[in-house]
C-alpha positions, 0 to 999 in steps of 0.5 A: 846294747846286745852283748851277743851282737857286739861280740859277733861284730867284733874281730879277733883283736876286739874279742881277744881284748875282751877275753884278756879283761875278763881274765884280769877281772876274774883273777883279781877278784879271786885274789881279793876274796882270798886275801880278805880271808887271809888278812882277817885271819892274819891280823887276829892270829898275830895278836893272839899268838904273841899274847900266847907266846909271852904267857907260856912258861917255856919256849918249847911249850910256847911253840906247841901252843902256837901250832893250834893258834897260828892258822896262817903260820905267821908267828910259828916260823919265827919261834921254830927258827929261833928255837932251832938255834937256841936248843943247839950247842954252839960249834967249836971254833973252826968246826962245822959249817958257816951256817953254824959259825958265829955267836948266838946273836949272829945266828939268831939274827940270820935265822929270824931274818930268813923266817921273817922274809918267808912270812912276809912273802906269804903276806905279799902274795897276790899284790903284784897281780893286783898292781899289774891289773890296776895299772894295765887294765885301762890301757888294755880297754883303751886298746880295744876302744881304739881298735873298735873305732878303727874297725867301725869307721872302716866298715862305715867308710866301705858302706859309702854313705856316712851319717851320724846315726851310722857312726854313733852306734859302732863308736859307742859300742867301741867305747864300752871297752874303755869302761870295761878296762876301768871297771877291772882296774878300779877294784884292783887298785883299791884292794892293793892299797887297802891290803898294802896298809894291812900288810904293813901293820902285820909286818910291823907287829912281826918285826917287833916280835922277832926283835923281842924274841931275839933279845929274850934268847940272847939275854937268857943265854948270856945271864944266869937266869932262873930257868923258869921262864925260858929253857935255853941251854948252850954248850960251851965250845 
């Protein structure tokens, strides 16, 4: 089938549907290629950054090391958020803002949760587009097929004589839109499922690290400690 001939035969609806499918395909493949690179780096960086963090002699030095290891900025925001609380003296009762109120565990929980949400939002970027393309592209292609069949049958009926040869060609060309919709949707659905599983693994690692980091800072601030592993100073109210 000559694509140029098919394009010239189609009306505005058929051409518009084809352009929408083309835009969906380009957008989904751009996201797929970008997320392949991002998730490959993220999976490696999280493991490398957590190992480098626990091998650091202090929290400040660990933050400095992560700046060179964490290419996708997944672990570093958690450490920066926790360090901002650990290195800040507690506000006296009734002083400061509500953001600075509460005990050390409460403040750490809040800032680590916010930092974790920001990191997970970065990992989830593009998933909505893949899900949207995967769920709507077949129906967009079906719309083009139905409209193309209607357009072809109307043209054939206007010609007077109806034969199988005159019907099979235009109807077959219209069915191509359904195949195009499936061709756009299938890679998007597969990529969505694969990336969802990879994101789940990274998310579990980040949540575990955030919990361990919180417990470390809380225990260090509560106990006497030797000050050699983590340097955390809290001023009494």
